[in-house]
A tleap script that builds the chain and sets N, CA, C and O, in Angstrom:
source leaprc.protein.ff14SB
mol = sequence {
  NSER ASN LEU GLN SER LEU SER LEU ASN LYS
  ASN LYS ILE MET ASN TRP SER SER VAL ASP
  ASN LEU SER GLN LEU LYS ASN LEU ARG SER
  LEU ASN PHE LYS ASP ASN LEU LEU LEU GLU
  GLY GLU PRO SER TYR SER ALA ARG GLN LEU
  ILE ILE ALA ARG MET GLN HIE ILE ASN VAL
  LEU ASN ARG SER ASP ILE SER ASN HIE GLU
  ARG GLN GLN ALA GLU ARG TYR TYR ILE LYS
  ARG HIE VAL ALA GLU TRP MET LEU ALA GLU
  GLU LYS HIE THR THR ARG ASP PHE LEU TYR
  LEU HIE PRO GLN TYR HIE ARG LEU CILE
}
set mol.1.N position { -18.580 -16.459 2.864 }
set mol.1.CA position { -17.828 -15.945 1.626 }
set mol.1.C position { -16.369 -16.096 2.309 }
set mol.1.O position { -16.149 -15.988 3.515 }
set mol.2.N position { -15.446 -16.359 1.331 }
set mol.2.CA position { -13.942 -15.984 1.629 }
set mol.2.C position { -13.507 -14.946 1.336 }
set mol.2.O position { -12.367 -14.817 1.783 }
set mol.3.N position { -13.962 -13.838 0.615 }
set mol.3.CA position { -13.534 -12.630 0.264 }
set mol.3.C position { -12.923 -12.030 1.233 }
set mol.3.O position { -13.691 -11.578 2.083 }
set mol.4.N position { -11.592 -11.825 1.452 }
set mol.4.CA position { -10.565 -11.079 2.257 }
set mol.4.C position { -10.322 -9.622 2.134 }
set mol.4.O position { -10.069 -8.819 3.031 }
set mol.5.N position { -10.442 -9.436 0.908 }
set mol.5.CA position { -10.192 -7.730 0.533 }
set mol.5.C position { -10.941 -7.123 -0.328 }
set mol.5.O position { -11.258 -7.802 -1.305 }
set mol.6.N position { -11.307 -6.112 -0.282 }
set mol.6.CA position { -12.498 -5.275 -1.378 }
set mol.6.C position { -11.949 -4.038 -1.111 }
set mol.6.O position { -11.367 -3.635 -0.104 }
set mol.7.N position { -12.309 -3.302 -2.516 }
set mol.7.CA position { -12.020 -1.851 -2.792 }
set mol.7.C position { -13.188 -1.551 -3.384 }
set mol.7.O position { -13.510 -2.093 -4.442 }
set mol.8.N position { -14.182 -0.388 -2.588 }
set mol.8.CA position { -14.817 0.242 -3.023 }
set mol.8.C position { -14.761 1.682 -2.981 }
set mol.8.O position { -15.649 2.356 -2.458 }
set mol.9.N position { -13.577 2.236 -3.606 }
set mol.9.CA position { -13.305 3.881 -3.550 }
set mol.9.C position { -14.276 3.924 -4.839 }
set mol.9.O position { -14.541 3.044 -5.658 }
set mol.10.N position { -14.712 5.254 -4.727 }
set mol.10.CA position { -15.537 6.086 -5.798 }
set mol.10.C position { -16.681 5.324 -6.051 }
set mol.10.O position { -17.074 5.124 -7.200 }
set mol.11.N position { -17.342 4.807 -4.883 }
set mol.11.CA position { -18.512 3.977 -5.832 }
set mol.11.C position { -19.691 4.213 -5.296 }
set mol.11.O position { -20.539 3.379 -4.975 }
set mol.12.N position { -19.757 5.950 -5.155 }
set mol.12.CA position { -21.053 6.339 -4.843 }
set mol.12.C position { -22.196 5.847 -3.561 }
set mol.12.O position { -23.391 6.133 -3.500 }
set mol.13.N position { -21.411 5.051 -2.633 }
set mol.13.CA position { -22.407 4.514 -1.735 }
set mol.13.C position { -22.771 5.486 -0.950 }
set mol.13.O position { -21.874 6.219 -0.533 }
set mol.14.N position { -24.179 5.754 -0.537 }
set mol.14.CA position { -24.805 6.715 0.116 }
set mol.14.C position { -25.509 6.677 1.282 }
set mol.14.O position { -26.091 7.695 1.657 }
set mol.15.N position { -25.571 5.278 2.162 }
set mol.15.CA position { -25.775 5.245 2.958 }
set mol.15.C position { -25.293 3.881 4.036 }
set mol.15.O position { -25.125 2.766 3.542 }
set mol.16.N position { -25.134 4.082 5.283 }
set mol.16.CA position { -24.431 3.490 6.498 }
set mol.16.C position { -25.171 1.627 6.243 }
set mol.16.O position { -24.599 0.652 6.729 }
set mol.17.N position { -26.184 1.539 5.600 }
set mol.17.CA position { -26.746 -0.047 5.811 }
set mol.17.C position { -25.633 -0.536 4.674 }
set mol.17.O position { -24.952 -1.442 5.155 }
set mol.18.N position { -25.426 -0.363 3.952 }
set mol.18.CA position { -24.157 -0.491 3.025 }
set mol.18.C position { -22.941 -1.285 3.427 }
set mol.18.O position { -22.348 -2.303 3.074 }
set mol.19.N position { -22.843 -0.210 4.450 }
set mol.19.CA position { -21.181 -0.512 5.092 }
set mol.19.C position { -21.839 -1.711 6.366 }
set mol.19.O position { -21.125 -2.712 6.301 }
set mol.20.N position { -22.552 -1.827 7.068 }
set mol.20.CA position { -23.279 -2.487 7.884 }
set mol.20.C position { -23.439 -3.956 7.256 }
set mol.20.O position { -23.268 -4.977 7.922 }
set mol.21.N position { -23.790 -3.945 5.888 }
set mol.21.CA position { -23.923 -5.239 5.272 }
set mol.21.C position { -22.650 -6.100 5.152 }
set mol.21.O position { -22.525 -7.315 5.312 }
set mol.22.N position { -21.617 -5.039 4.786 }
set mol.22.CA position { -20.237 -5.473 4.833 }
set mol.22.C position { -19.762 -6.277 5.534 }
set mol.22.O position { -19.050 -7.252 5.296 }
set mol.23.N position { -20.345 -5.676 6.851 }
set mol.23.CA position { -19.724 -6.167 7.974 }
set mol.23.C position { -20.080 -7.348 8.333 }
set mol.23.O position { -19.804 -7.731 9.470 }
set mol.24.N position { -20.676 -8.062 7.556 }
set mol.24.CA position { -21.277 -9.750 7.840 }
set mol.24.C position { -20.195 -10.425 7.206 }
set mol.24.O position { -20.132 -11.614 7.517 }
set mol.25.N position { -19.248 -9.991 6.342 }
set mol.25.CA position { -18.275 -10.650 5.607 }
set mol.25.C position { -17.221 -10.944 6.494 }
set mol.25.O position { -16.262 -10.174 6.524 }
set mol.26.N position { -17.254 -12.182 7.403 }
set mol.26.CA position { -16.806 -12.323 8.329 }
set mol.26.C position { -15.270 -12.701 7.820 }
set mol.26.O position { -14.419 -12.639 8.707 }
set mol.27.N position { -14.991 -12.937 7.005 }
set mol.27.CA position { -13.466 -13.188 6.500 }
set mol.27.C position { -12.945 -11.796 5.689 }
set mol.27.O position { -11.799 -11.841 5.241 }
set mol.28.N position { -13.451 -11.004 5.554 }
set mol.28.CA position { -12.917 -9.650 5.081 }
set mol.28.C position { -12.224 -9.273 6.132 }
set mol.28.O position { -12.524 -9.440 7.315 }
set mol.29.N position { -11.028 -8.616 5.562 }
set mol.29.CA position { -9.882 -7.923 6.635 }
set mol.29.C position { -9.469 -6.456 6.263 }
set mol.29.O position { -9.304 -5.521 7.047 }
set mol.30.N position { -9.333 -6.455 4.863 }
set mol.30.CA position { -9.048 -5.286 4.243 }
set mol.30.C position { -9.972 -4.581 3.444 }
set mol.30.O position { -10.668 -5.136 2.593 }
set mol.31.N position { -9.999 -3.403 3.686 }
set mol.31.CA position { -11.112 -2.492 2.720 }
set mol.31.C position { -10.503 -1.221 2.574 }
set mol.31.O position { -9.783 -0.597 3.353 }
set mol.32.N position { -10.927 -0.941 1.414 }
set mol.32.CA position { -10.609 0.323 0.688 }
set mol.32.C position { -12.037 1.093 0.825 }
set mol.32.O position { -13.084 0.540 0.487 }
set mol.33.N position { -11.988 2.558 1.407 }
set mol.33.CA position { -13.325 2.955 1.165 }
set mol.33.C position { -13.278 4.526 1.073 }
set mol.33.O position { -13.919 5.339 1.738 }
set mol.34.N position { -12.258 4.765 -0.029 }
set mol.34.CA position { -12.395 6.234 -0.126 }
set mol.34.C position { -13.238 6.655 -1.409 }
set mol.34.O position { -13.586 5.980 -2.377 }
set mol.35.N position { -13.475 8.154 -1.060 }
set mol.35.CA position { -14.399 9.094 -1.863 }
set mol.35.C position { -15.799 8.591 -2.415 }
set mol.35.O position { -16.234 8.687 -3.563 }
set mol.36.N position { -16.406 8.015 -1.262 }
set mol.36.CA position { -18.028 7.644 -1.345 }
set mol.36.C position { -18.573 8.774 -0.744 }
set mol.36.O position { -18.122 9.419 0.203 }
set mol.37.N position { -19.913 9.004 -1.596 }
set mol.37.CA position { -20.622 9.867 -1.226 }
set mol.37.C position { -21.310 9.940 0.211 }
set mol.37.O position { -21.725 10.985 0.712 }
set mol.38.N position { -21.373 8.587 0.843 }
set mol.38.CA position { -21.761 8.675 2.451 }
set mol.38.C position { -20.555 9.676 3.142 }
set mol.38.O position { -20.911 10.569 3.911 }
set mol.39.N position { -19.460 9.522 2.900 }
set mol.39.CA position { -18.568 10.141 3.653 }
set mol.39.C position { -18.173 11.733 2.918 }
set mol.39.O position { -17.205 12.276 3.450 }
set mol.40.N position { -18.566 12.196 2.227 }
set mol.40.CA position { -18.663 13.732 1.734 }
set mol.40.C position { -18.601 14.638 2.989 }
set mol.40.O position { -19.098 13.990 3.910 }
set mol.41.N position { -18.298 15.571 3.320 }
set mol.41.CA position { -18.328 16.601 4.111 }
set mol.41.C position { -17.755 16.045 5.624 }
set mol.41.O position { -17.440 16.835 6.515 }
set mol.42.N position { -17.662 14.420 5.786 }
set mol.42.CA position { -16.917 14.171 7.125 }
set mol.42.C position { -15.703 14.023 6.848 }
set mol.42.O position { -15.232 13.601 5.792 }
set mol.43.N position { -14.897 14.527 8.228 }
set mol.43.CA position { -13.351 14.795 8.203 }
set mol.43.C position { -12.921 13.661 7.958 }
set mol.43.O position { -13.591 12.709 8.358 }
set mol.44.N position { -11.347 13.351 7.036 }
set mol.44.CA position { -11.104 11.854 7.243 }
set mol.44.C position { -11.067 11.097 8.390 }
set mol.44.O position { -11.471 9.934 8.376 }
set mol.45.N position { -10.589 11.669 9.476 }
set mol.45.CA position { -10.346 11.256 10.913 }
set mol.45.C position { -11.466 10.338 11.133 }
set mol.45.O position { -11.454 9.116 11.287 }
set mol.46.N position { -12.687 11.387 11.113 }
set mol.46.CA position { -13.920 11.116 11.964 }
set mol.46.C position { -14.279 9.612 10.927 }
set mol.46.O position { -14.456 8.485 11.389 }
set mol.47.N position { -14.319 10.014 9.365 }
set mol.47.CA position { -14.703 8.779 8.546 }
set mol.47.C position { -14.150 7.622 8.502 }
set mol.47.O position { -14.570 6.671 7.843 }
set mol.48.N position { -12.973 7.637 9.346 }
set mol.48.CA position { -12.205 6.600 9.369 }
set mol.48.C position { -12.881 5.757 10.966 }
set mol.48.O position { -13.266 4.595 11.091 }
set mol.49.N position { -12.834 6.601 11.758 }
set mol.49.CA position { -13.456 6.242 13.225 }
set mol.49.C position { -14.829 5.457 12.858 }
set mol.49.O position { -15.035 4.402 13.458 }
set mol.50.N position { -15.654 5.850 12.034 }
set mol.50.CA position { -17.178 5.601 11.884 }
set mol.50.C position { -16.735 4.283 11.299 }
set mol.50.O position { -16.935 3.271 11.970 }
set mol.51.N position { -16.173 4.192 10.160 }
set mol.51.CA position { -15.890 2.761 9.475 }
set mol.51.C position { -15.256 1.614 10.226 }
set mol.51.O position { -15.704 0.468 10.229 }
set mol.52.N position { -14.185 2.018 10.856 }
set mol.52.CA position { -13.649 1.192 11.978 }
set mol.52.C position { -14.827 0.661 12.925 }
set mol.52.O position { -15.196 -0.512 12.867 }
set mol.53.N position { -15.288 1.422 13.639 }
set mol.53.CA position { -16.342 1.023 14.597 }
set mol.53.C position { -17.567 -0.031 13.904 }
set mol.53.O position { -18.133 -0.944 14.506 }
set mol.54.N position { -17.753 0.317 12.697 }
set mol.54.CA position { -18.989 -0.439 12.163 }
set mol.54.C position { -18.417 -1.731 11.646 }
set mol.54.O position { -19.188 -2.671 11.453 }
set mol.55.N position { -17.006 -1.868 11.383 }
set mol.55.CA position { -16.354 -2.976 10.583 }
set mol.55.C position { -15.766 -4.014 11.847 }
set mol.55.O position { -14.563 -3.998 12.109 }
set mol.56.N position { -16.363 -4.579 12.323 }
set mol.56.CA position { -15.342 -5.398 13.651 }
set mol.56.C position { -14.354 -6.108 13.319 }
set mol.56.O position { -13.355 -6.053 14.036 }
set mol.57.N position { -14.357 -7.157 11.886 }
set mol.57.CA position { -13.170 -7.835 11.432 }
set mol.57.C position { -12.172 -7.496 10.676 }
set mol.57.O position { -11.158 -8.190 10.591 }
set mol.58.N position { -12.361 -6.267 9.966 }
set mol.58.CA position { -11.217 -5.441 9.220 }
set mol.58.C position { -10.117 -5.099 10.025 }
set mol.58.O position { -10.400 -4.584 11.106 }
set mol.59.N position { -8.552 -5.315 9.671 }
set mol.59.CA position { -7.532 -5.075 10.001 }
set mol.59.C position { -6.742 -4.015 9.495 }
set mol.59.O position { -5.745 -3.507 10.010 }
set mol.60.N position { -7.385 -3.699 8.267 }
set mol.60.CA position { -6.568 -2.998 7.293 }
set mol.60.C position { -7.851 -2.051 6.692 }
set mol.60.O position { -8.762 -2.598 6.070 }
set mol.61.N position { -7.841 -0.686 6.916 }
set mol.61.CA position { -8.750 0.321 6.200 }
set mol.61.C position { -7.918 1.223 5.412 }
set mol.61.O position { -7.021 1.911 5.899 }
set mol.62.N position { -8.293 1.195 3.984 }
set mol.62.CA position { -7.767 2.045 3.106 }
set mol.62.C position { -6.057 2.113 3.045 }
set mol.62.O position { -5.488 3.162 2.744 }
set mol.63.N position { -5.411 1.020 3.327 }
set mol.63.CA position { -4.162 0.508 3.047 }
set mol.63.C position { -3.366 0.873 4.233 }
set mol.63.O position { -2.138 0.945 4.169 }
set mol.64.N position { -4.066 1.117 5.372 }
set mol.64.CA position { -3.463 1.366 6.740 }
set mol.64.C position { -3.876 0.221 7.814 }
set mol.64.O position { -5.005 -0.261 7.902 }
set mol.65.N position { -2.805 -0.112 8.581 }
set mol.65.CA position { -3.405 -1.284 9.547 }
set mol.65.C position { -4.187 -0.296 10.699 }
set mol.65.O position { -4.017 0.914 10.846 }
set mol.66.N position { -4.935 -1.030 11.331 }
set mol.66.CA position { -5.896 -0.667 12.507 }
set mol.66.C position { -5.205 -1.325 13.707 }
set mol.66.O position { -4.875 -2.509 13.785 }
set mol.67.N position { -5.056 -0.459 14.540 }
set mol.67.CA position { -4.171 -1.108 15.725 }
set mol.67.C position { -5.373 -1.205 16.761 }
set mol.67.O position { -6.265 -0.359 16.812 }
set mol.68.N position { -5.303 -2.309 17.572 }
set mol.68.CA position { -5.897 -2.439 18.795 }
set mol.68.C position { -6.482 -0.973 19.136 }
set mol.68.O position { -7.579 -0.525 18.805 }
set mol.69.N position { -5.348 -0.273 19.968 }
set mol.69.CA position { -5.745 0.767 20.221 }
set mol.69.C position { -6.425 1.816 19.538 }
set mol.69.O position { -6.791 2.766 20.230 }
set mol.70.N position { -6.697 1.834 18.163 }
set mol.70.CA position { -7.316 2.801 17.385 }
set mol.70.C position { -8.810 2.194 17.206 }
set mol.70.O position { -9.829 2.851 16.994 }
set mol.71.N position { -8.724 1.094 17.311 }
set mol.71.CA position { -10.338 0.202 17.201 }
set mol.71.C position { -11.171 0.744 18.491 }
set mol.71.O position { -12.347 1.085 18.621 }
set mol.72.N position { -10.053 0.678 19.401 }
set mol.72.CA position { -10.928 0.976 20.642 }
set mol.72.C position { -11.173 2.370 20.645 }
set mol.72.O position { -12.250 2.658 21.167 }
set mol.73.N position { -10.465 3.386 20.197 }
set mol.73.CA position { -10.858 4.971 20.205 }
set mol.73.C position { -11.841 5.014 19.206 }
set mol.73.O position { -12.762 5.812 19.382 }
set mol.74.N position { -11.837 4.197 18.010 }
set mol.74.CA position { -12.737 4.493 16.971 }
set mol.74.C position { -14.119 3.837 17.524 }
set mol.74.O position { -15.150 4.250 16.993 }
set mol.75.N position { -14.231 2.890 18.503 }
set mol.75.CA position { -15.462 2.443 18.894 }
set mol.75.C position { -15.994 3.339 20.037 }
set mol.75.O position { -17.183 3.434 20.339 }
set mol.76.N position { -15.049 3.933 20.587 }
set mol.76.CA position { -15.640 4.884 21.863 }
set mol.76.C position { -16.211 6.264 21.268 }
set mol.76.O position { -17.170 6.812 21.811 }
set mol.77.N position { -15.575 6.815 20.110 }
set mol.77.CA position { -16.054 7.930 19.175 }
set mol.77.C position { -17.341 7.784 18.651 }
set mol.77.O position { -18.127 8.725 18.536 }
set mol.78.N position { -17.648 6.290 18.237 }
set mol.78.CA position { -18.718 6.172 17.704 }
set mol.78.C position { -19.792 5.903 18.749 }
set mol.78.O position { -20.951 6.149 18.416 }
set mol.79.N position { -19.574 5.462 19.886 }
set mol.79.CA position { -20.088 5.469 21.083 }
set mol.79.C position { -20.983 6.966 21.449 }
set mol.79.O position { -22.184 7.119 21.667 }
set mol.80.N position { -20.004 7.829 21.415 }
set mol.80.CA position { -20.096 9.207 21.946 }
set mol.80.C position { -20.855 9.841 20.890 }
set mol.80.O position { -21.867 10.522 21.057 }
set mol.81.N position { -20.340 9.590 19.879 }
set mol.81.CA position { -21.355 10.369 18.690 }
set mol.81.C position { -22.718 10.192 19.012 }
set mol.81.O position { -23.391 11.185 19.290 }
set mol.82.N position { -23.388 8.670 19.012 }
set mol.82.CA position { -24.694 8.204 18.896 }
set mol.82.C position { -25.332 8.029 20.234 }
set mol.82.O position { -26.428 7.468 20.246 }
set mol.83.N position { -24.732 8.484 21.536 }
set mol.83.CA position { -25.412 8.314 22.710 }
set mol.83.C position { -26.552 9.092 22.928 }
set mol.83.O position { -27.575 8.566 23.367 }
set mol.84.N position { -26.493 10.283 22.671 }
set mol.84.CA position { -28.034 10.928 22.863 }
set mol.84.C position { -28.940 10.388 21.929 }
set mol.84.O position { -30.113 10.359 22.299 }
set mol.85.N position { -28.665 9.935 20.757 }
set mol.85.CA position { -29.665 9.816 20.109 }
set mol.85.C position { -30.320 8.011 20.376 }
set mol.85.O position { -31.420 7.547 20.077 }
set mol.86.N position { -28.986 7.266 21.121 }
set mol.86.CA position { -29.746 5.930 21.691 }
set mol.86.C position { -30.565 6.554 22.747 }
set mol.86.O position { -31.741 6.203 22.843 }
set mol.87.N position { -30.045 7.504 23.610 }
set mol.87.CA position { -31.017 7.828 24.809 }
set mol.87.C position { -32.404 8.308 24.721 }
set mol.87.O position { -33.223 8.213 25.635 }
set mol.88.N position { -32.645 8.895 23.422 }
set mol.88.CA position { -33.917 9.540 22.877 }
set mol.88.C position { -34.771 8.371 22.558 }
set mol.88.O position { -35.992 8.404 22.716 }
set mol.89.N position { -34.000 7.127 22.016 }
set mol.89.CA position { -34.593 6.280 21.432 }
set mol.89.C position { -35.068 5.435 22.609 }
set mol.89.O position { -36.231 5.038 22.536 }
set mol.90.N position { -34.500 5.166 23.462 }
set mol.90.CA position { -34.865 4.301 24.599 }
set mol.90.C position { -36.024 5.122 25.318 }
set mol.90.O position { -37.067 4.518 25.567 }
set mol.91.N position { -35.924 6.234 25.607 }
set mol.91.CA position { -36.851 7.322 26.360 }
set mol.91.C position { -38.220 7.011 25.294 }
set mol.91.O position { -39.317 6.713 25.768 }
set mol.92.N position { -38.052 7.093 24.239 }
set mol.92.CA position { -39.355 7.151 23.147 }
set mol.92.C position { -39.856 5.624 22.822 }
set mol.92.O position { -40.856 5.390 22.143 }
set mol.93.N position { -38.975 4.567 23.433 }
set mol.93.CA position { -39.423 3.167 23.164 }
set mol.93.C position { -39.008 3.194 21.596 }
set mol.93.O position { -39.868 2.651 20.903 }
set mol.94.N position { -37.938 3.676 20.892 }
set mol.94.CA position { -38.020 3.225 19.617 }
set mol.94.C position { -36.464 2.788 19.196 }
set mol.94.O position { -35.843 3.024 18.159 }
set mol.95.N position { -36.163 2.227 20.125 }
set mol.95.CA position { -34.805 1.576 19.963 }
set mol.95.C position { -34.460 0.542 19.233 }
set mol.95.O position { -33.308 0.118 19.143 }
set mol.96.N position { -35.700 -0.044 18.526 }
set mol.96.CA position { -35.613 -0.853 17.265 }
set mol.96.C position { -35.392 -0.486 16.202 }
set mol.96.O position { -34.818 -1.090 15.296 }
set mol.97.N position { -35.937 0.800 16.212 }
set mol.97.CA position { -35.550 1.828 14.796 }
set mol.97.C position { -34.046 2.413 14.763 }
set mol.97.O position { -33.473 2.731 13.721 }
set mol.98.N position { -33.479 2.510 16.081 }
set mol.98.CA position { -32.304 2.801 16.333 }
set mol.98.C position { -31.268 1.849 15.865 }
set mol.98.O position { -30.385 2.184 15.075 }
set mol.99.N position { -31.399 0.532 16.412 }
set mol.99.CA position { -30.396 -0.399 16.200 }
set mol.99.C position { -30.632 -1.081 14.619 }
set mol.99.O position { -29.834 -1.889 14.143 }
set mol.100.N position { -31.784 -0.639 13.953 }
set mol.100.CA position { -31.803 -0.653 12.790 }
set mol.100.C position { -30.799 0.174 11.975 }
set mol.100.O position { -30.318 -0.323 10.956 }
set mol.101.N position { -30.507 1.233 12.312 }
set mol.101.CA position { -29.800 2.177 11.485 }
set mol.101.C position { -28.283 1.993 12.051 }
set mol.101.O position { -27.315 2.244 11.334 }
set mol.102.N position { -28.160 1.559 13.320 }
set mol.102.CA position { -26.891 1.038 14.157 }
set mol.102.C position { -26.953 -0.357 14.536 }
set mol.102.O position { -26.812 -0.623 15.730 }
set mol.103.N position { -27.112 -1.143 13.832 }
set mol.103.CA position { -27.181 -2.861 14.291 }
set mol.103.C position { -25.752 -2.983 15.289 }
set mol.103.O position { -25.776 -3.687 16.298 }
set mol.104.N position { -24.660 -2.302 14.927 }
set mol.104.CA position { -23.575 -2.949 15.680 }
set mol.104.C position { -23.390 -2.336 17.207 }
set mol.104.O position { -22.492 -2.845 17.878 }
set mol.105.N position { -24.204 -1.241 17.822 }
set mol.105.CA position { -24.300 -0.403 18.689 }
set mol.105.C position { -24.515 -1.351 20.153 }
set mol.105.O position { -23.924 -1.054 21.192 }
set mol.106.N position { -25.277 -2.306 20.065 }
set mol.106.CA position { -25.311 -2.802 21.383 }
set mol.106.C position { -23.932 -3.876 21.317 }
set mol.106.O position { -23.584 -4.304 22.417 }
set mol.107.N position { -23.374 -4.199 20.484 }
set mol.107.CA position { -22.044 -4.879 20.517 }
set mol.107.C position { -21.079 -4.065 21.183 }
set mol.107.O position { -20.280 -4.580 21.966 }
set mol.108.N position { -21.079 -2.581 20.894 }
set mol.108.CA position { -19.904 -1.665 21.569 }
set mol.108.C position { -20.230 -1.043 22.591 }
set mol.108.O position { -19.311 -0.358 23.039 }
set mol.109.N position { -21.436 -0.988 23.308 }
set mol.109.CA position { -21.560 -0.466 24.488 }
set mol.109.C position { -21.423 -1.822 25.501 }
set mol.109.O position { -21.496 -1.690 26.722 }
savepdb mol mol.pdb
quit
């Protein structure tokens, strides 16, 4: 797809798999993703970090540029947030289930 910009503000998106599917749009560079149910209760800084970490091709989120430094910070935040869950999955031999929920995790570690 040649889609480069997408606005999904106020779309009632409720699960991360929808965001993960968007990451397959290799030409997508700009994403607006405000006021979705998925991020309800999540501080705005944290929400931004989670989306940036999951969407490796975008360079603009909610009309704000993503610097290389911000991307690195977002990816570190994402890894730290889910490392205990990853370790438990390894221990229980359920990494496949974990990677289904977090398909980008291997790329980040």
